[in-house]
N, C-alpha and C positions, 0 to 999 in steps of 0.2 A: 155117268159123263156127268148129270146133269148130279144126284147127288154132288161125287166130290167138287161140282160149280158152286157149290149150296155152304158148303163148310168151308169151301176156298174164300167166300162174301163172309159170310160167318163170323173169322178169321180175323179180316183183314179190319173191318166193326168191332170187333167186342174188345179190342185195345182199347180203339179211340172213348168209348161210349166207357170203360171203364176206369181209364188212370184222367186223372187228376191233372187240372191246371198247375205248372210249377217255375220260378226262376232263379234262372238258369247260373246265363249270365247277366255281365254287364254294358254297358254301350259306352266307351267310353270319345269322343272327340268327337262325337256322330257314327263310331262306327260300333259297331255289333264287335263283343269279343268271344273265343271259341268258350262253348258250356263250360262252368266250373272250372277256367281259366282262375281265377279271382272272385269267382263266386266257391267257397267252400260247399262240400258237396257234402250230402243227409242220404240216410240209406229212407227214405219216404215217403215213396212213390206214386203213394195210392194215397198215402189218407193223411189232416192235415194232423195240424196239434190242438190239441178242448184242448185241457187241462194249463193251467192264465199261471202255473205257480214250476210245472213242472221246470229243470233243467229244458226239455228241448226246444220247450217256448223263447229261448236266445237267440240260435241261428237254423231251428227244427231238429230234430230226431238224426240224433248220429252222424252229428254235423261235424264236420274233422278240414284241417287246413286247405287250400287249395294252395298252389301252386303259385303259385305267383302273388303280385302286390302291385296292382293296379296304381297309377299319377298321372292326379286328378289335381284342378288347378284350382284355386278360389272362388268362387265366382263365376264359376264354368259350368256348363248341365250335361250330368252326368243317368246314366241310366242304366234298370235292369227289363231285359227280353224274360217273356220266358216259353215259353213249348211252347205251349196254342193256347187258345183267346180269354179270358178268363168267365167263366160264364156262372156265376150264383153273383146273388145281388149281392151289394153290400166293397164296404170302401178303403179308400187304404191311405198304412199310415211309412213314412220313409223317417228315422233314427239313425243318428252316429251316435257311435261312443269314443268314445278317442284311447285311444291306447296308453296301459300304464307305462308311467318308465319304467326302462330295461326290461318291457316284453315287444315285442311284436304283432300283429295287428295277421302278423300268419298264426302266432306263437300264444298269445292272448285271450281265453275263454268266454268274457261280455261278464266276469264279475266284478258284481259293485255299481257304486252309481254315476255310470261314464256318460251316465245316457241320455242323450237332448233329441226334442223330436222339430222337421227342418221344414216336413212336407205332408200334405195330406189332399184324401181324394174327397169329402162327404157323397150322404147323401145332397139330390133336389124335393123339398118340400113344397107342399103352400098351402097348407091347412088343415088340413088333412082328405080334398080333394084326389092324391098321385101322392106319391113319391115314385119317386125312377133314379137308380147308378152309374155317373159317369163311369166308374169304370168295367160293367157290363162292356163288353168285345173289345176290352182291353191289349192286344198282342206286346202290349210293351209303355213302362212306365216315368213316365225323368223328368229333374227336378235342377231344383238348382244346388248346388254345394255353394254357401254363401260366405259374402267376401270376405265376410270379417272375423270365422274363424279362424281358430290358431294353425302354424302351420307343424303339421307335423302327422301321423300315426292311428287309422281309426278305424273300428269296422262300418260299415253300414248297412243298416237292416230295414228290409219291408218286410212290409203283411199286409195278402190282402183279405181281408178279415167280412164273413163269406155266414149272411144273416140268417136263408133261408129257410134257417130248425131254428132259427135264436132261441124262441119260446118262452126252450124251457134251459136251466143253471148247468152249463157244460157243453148246452146247442149250436150256440157258436166256432163254428171251425177255421184253424188260422192259416192264413195257407204264407209259413217264410219263406227268408234268405237269410244271410249272409253276405258281403258282400266284397273283400279288402283293399283298400286302398290310401294310396300314401299324398296328403292333401300340400299342396306346395304354392309357392309367392299369396301367403295365408293371413290374416292380420290380425287387433286384437283388442278386439272381443272375449266375451268372458261369458259361453252359453252357458242357457239355465230354460228352465228348471232340469238338475239332473236327478236320472232317477236306474233306478235299478227293472233291470230287464230280466229271470222275473221279476215279480215286487211291482210293477206297474202301472198291475192292472189287480183286483179283485175278481172278476168277473159280472158284480153283481153291478154295473155303468149303465146309467140308460141308454148308451148306446151299445152294448153287446150284449145282455139280456132286454131283447125283445119282442116283439113280434110283428113284424113287415107288413102281415095279410091283412091282416083285420081286428076292433080294426085301423083302417090306413092311418099309419101318426103323424100327427100332422104338422111336429117340426119333428126336430133328430139330430142331436151332441154326439157329435164323434170324441170316441174318448184317446184317452192321453189328457199327456201335460196341454200347455200352451205352445205355438211353438213362436222359434226361436233359429233369426233374432225380430 
């Protein structure tokens, strides 16, 4: 009986220890939507993306279209929910990718220089005495869809860049997901700078190739193009 109890306990604990966190659903109008209804499902359950030049870097490994496209008002708050809280030290970026003419948020593969960055959650530094990570322990992350973004369909892409083993090239771990949205009530802004994903990073950026443990970095440079607007 004791042996059975020990095995049952191990079976319950091991999946939680082994599995990394994943972004699985959108939060629309303050309510979490069903997992992968609007977020593209992907085949990578436990392993993050580490190759910033790979096709998987767009929307994660083996991503396929989600069944739905969420209607989101320009100027409103949108969010991503995780299946468990973030536990690696790191930072968050959010990008919007405008869907090209003739395609939809469900059919576009994310290729081309159509992406721009709209939100970040960076590190907090104080000159080398300490560094902290506001993204730690978050089970969701919310941000504003710019009110001036043009009406239309977009992919919204989130990445948490885990930096606990980023002291060597390719060590940074990217936890990525893409949501499919239709922006309504948009404005006449001109988003930019526009980038391609993959292509936005080389892997040598100081915010990606970094030893966060020792010596403690006196500052932190968030990777990515300038935020818009």
